C-alpha positions as CSV (number, residue, x, y, z in Angstrom):
1,X,-44.0,19.2,27.2
2,X,-46.0,17.9,30.1
3,X,-47.1,14.4,31.3
4,X,-50.2,15.7,33.0
5,X,-51.4,18.7,30.9
6,X,-52.5,19.0,27.3
7,X,-50.3,21.9,26.1
8,X,-51.5,23.5,22.8
9,X,-48.7,26.1,22.6
10,X,-45.3,26.3,24.4
11,X,-46.2,29.8,25.6
12,X,-48.6,28.2,28.1
13,X,-45.6,26.9,30.0
14,X,-42.6,29.0,28.9
15,X,-41.7,32.6,28.4
16,X,-39.5,33.8,25.5
17,X,-35.9,33.8,26.5
18,X,-36.4,31.5,29.5
19,X,-33.6,29.0,30.1
20,X,-34.7,25.4,30.3
21,X,-33.2,21.9,30.4
22,X,-34.5,19.6,27.8
23,X,-33.8,16.2,26.3
24,X,-32.8,16.0,22.6
25,X,-35.4,13.7,20.9
26,X,-34.3,14.1,17.3
27,X,-31.7,15.8,15.2
28,X,-32.5,16.9,11.6
29,X,-29.1,18.1,10.1
30,X,-30.5,18.7,6.6
31,X,-33.0,21.3,8.0
32,X,-30.8,22.3,10.9
33,X,-33.5,21.4,13.5
34,X,-33.6,19.8,16.9
35,X,-36.6,18.2,18.5
36,X,-36.6,18.8,22.3
37,X,-38.6,17.4,25.1
38,X,-39.2,18.8,28.6
39,X,-41.3,16.0,30.0
40,X,-38.7,13.4,29.3
41,X,-36.6,14.8,32.2
42,X,-39.4,14.1,34.7
43,X,-40.9,10.9,35.9
44,X,-43.9,9.7,34.0
45,X,-46.8,9.7,36.6
46,X,-48.7,7.1,34.6
47,X,-45.8,4.6,34.9
48,X,-45.7,5.0,38.7
49,X,-49.5,4.8,39.0
50,X,-49.7,1.5,37.0
51,X,-46.8,0.1,39.0
52,X,-48.4,1.0,42.4
53,X,-52.1,0.1,41.5
54,X,-53.8,-3.2,41.0
55,X,-57.2,-4.2,39.7
56,X,-59.6,-4.2,42.7
57,X,-57.9,-1.4,44.5
58,X,-60.1,1.3,46.1
59,X,-59.1,4.9,45.0
60,X,-60.5,8.2,46.1
61,X,-61.2,10.5,43.2
62,X,-62.8,13.8,42.1
63,X,-65.4,14.0,39.3
64,X,-63.6,16.2,36.7
65,X,-66.1,16.1,33.9
66,X,-69.3,14.4,32.7
67,X,-69.8,12.9,29.2
68,X,-72.8,11.1,27.7
69,X,-71.5,7.6,28.7
70,X,-70.2,8.3,32.1
71,X,-67.8,10.5,34.2
72,X,-64.1,11.1,34.1
73,X,-62.6,10.9,37.6
74,X,-59.3,12.6,38.5
75,X,-57.4,10.1,40.6
76,X,-54.1,12.0,40.8
77,X,-52.9,15.2,39.2
78,X,-53.1,14.5,35.5
79,X,-54.4,10.9,35.8
80,X,-58.0,10.3,35.0
81,X,-60.1,7.2,34.9
82,X,-63.6,6.6,33.4
83,X,-66.6,5.4,35.4
84,X,-69.2,4.3,32.9
85,X,-72.8,5.1,33.6
86,X,-73.5,1.3,34.2
87,X,-70.9,1.3,37.0
88,X,-72.4,4.1,39.1
89,X,-74.0,3.1,42.3
90,X,-75.1,5.9,44.6
91,X,-76.5,5.5,48.1
92,X,-80.0,6.5,49.3
93,X,-80.6,10.2,49.1
94,X,-77.8,10.8,46.6
95,X,-79.1,12.1,43.2
96,X,-76.3,11.9,40.6
97,X,-72.6,12.6,40.5
98,X,-71.7,16.3,40.4
99,X,-68.6,17.7,38.8
100,X,-66.2,18.5,41.7
101,X,-67.7,15.9,44.1
102,X,-65.4,13.3,45.6
103,X,-66.1,9.6,45.9
104,X,-64.4,6.2,46.3
105,X,-64.0,4.1,43.2
106,X,-62.7,0.5,42.6
107,X,-60.4,-0.2,39.7
108,X,-62.1,-2.6,37.2
109,X,-59.5,-2.6,34.4
110,X,-56.2,-1.0,33.5
111,X,-54.7,-0.7,30.0
112,X,-51.2,0.8,30.6
113,X,-50.3,0.9,26.9
114,X,-53.3,3.1,26.2
115,X,-53.2,4.8,29.6
116,X,-56.8,3.9,30.3
117,X,-58.4,3.1,33.7
118,X,-61.9,1.7,34.1
119,X,-63.6,2.5,37.5
120,X,-66.7,1.4,39.3
121,X,-68.6,2.6,42.3
122,X,-70.3,-0.8,42.8
123,X,-69.3,-2.9,45.7
124,X,-67.4,-6.0,44.8
125,X,-69.8,-8.9,44.1
126,X,-69.7,-11.7,46.7
127,X,-68.2,-14.9,45.4
128,X,-70.7,-17.4,44.0
129,X,-71.9,-20.1,46.3
130,X,-70.1,-23.4,46.1
131,X,-71.9,-26.1,44.0
132,X,-74.0,-28.5,45.9
133,X,-72.3,-31.7,47.0
134,X,-72.8,-34.7,44.7
135,X,-74.4,-37.8,46.0
136,X,-72.1,-40.9,46.3
137,X,-71.8,-42.9,43.1
138,X,-73.8,-45.8,44.6
139,X,-76.7,-43.6,45.5
140,X,-77.0,-42.2,41.9
141,X,-79.0,-43.9,39.2
142,X,-76.9,-46.3,37.2
143,X,-75.9,-44.9,33.8
144,X,-77.5,-46.6,30.8
145,X,-75.2,-46.8,27.9
146,X,-76.5,-45.1,24.8
147,X,-76.9,-47.3,21.7
148,X,-74.2,-46.7,19.1
149,X,-75.3,-45.2,15.8
150,X,-74.3,-47.1,12.7
151,X,-71.2,-45.8,10.9
152,X,-72.0,-43.3,8.3
153,X,-70.4,-43.2,4.9
154,X,-68.2,-40.2,4.3
155,X,-69.6,-37.3,2.3
156,X,-67.4,-38.3,-0.7
157,X,-68.5,-41.9,-0.6
158,X,-72.2,-40.8,-0.4
159,X,-71.7,-38.6,-3.4
160,X,-70.0,-41.3,-5.5
161,X,-72.7,-43.9,-4.5
162,X,-75.5,-41.5,-5.5
163,X,-73.8,-41.1,-8.8
164,X,-73.8,-44.9,-9.3
165,X,-70.1,-45.2,-8.9
166,X,-69.1,-48.2,-6.8
167,X,-65.8,-49.7,-5.9
168,X,-64.9,-53.4,-5.4
169,X,-65.8,-54.4,-1.9
170,X,-67.9,-51.3,-1.3
171,X,-71.3,-53.0,-2.1
172,X,-72.7,-56.5,-1.7
173,X,-73.3,-56.7,-5.5
174,X,-70.6,-58.2,-7.7
175,X,-69.4,-56.1,-10.5
176,X,-69.2,-57.5,-14.0
């Protein structure tokens, strides 16, 4: 019935006898039933959010609830993201996040199909330093080639040999 609310009973949104426009979702002629949808006539806010937002974007949100593993942050009406405990970084003098407080968050991950948004309060990590320049080839020590290991018999050949089975040309001894 709604994109942004969890409706347990239609009476939360509608009154008996109220006229509404709805989309027909399914028809069951055998039981003479129709399945109707109200939200299908409105734009899905999740689709527009995912279309307009990228990983790394900074969003302003309000802490809507606390759970054992982090906080749910209301980014827009009906759209929440999760800021895991490990992603919380408060400034000096700030204790912990309080429900109702507002902060800036950076988008870490988005999973549109599951409608999940991972958020962080941490500042973006600086890029790693470039690797040190390599010395010119002439200045480096010359490479010493590794000695080659003798060719090993295959596992099957080893098993046959240990069983005393040999093939012509496989051993220096002549067969009789």
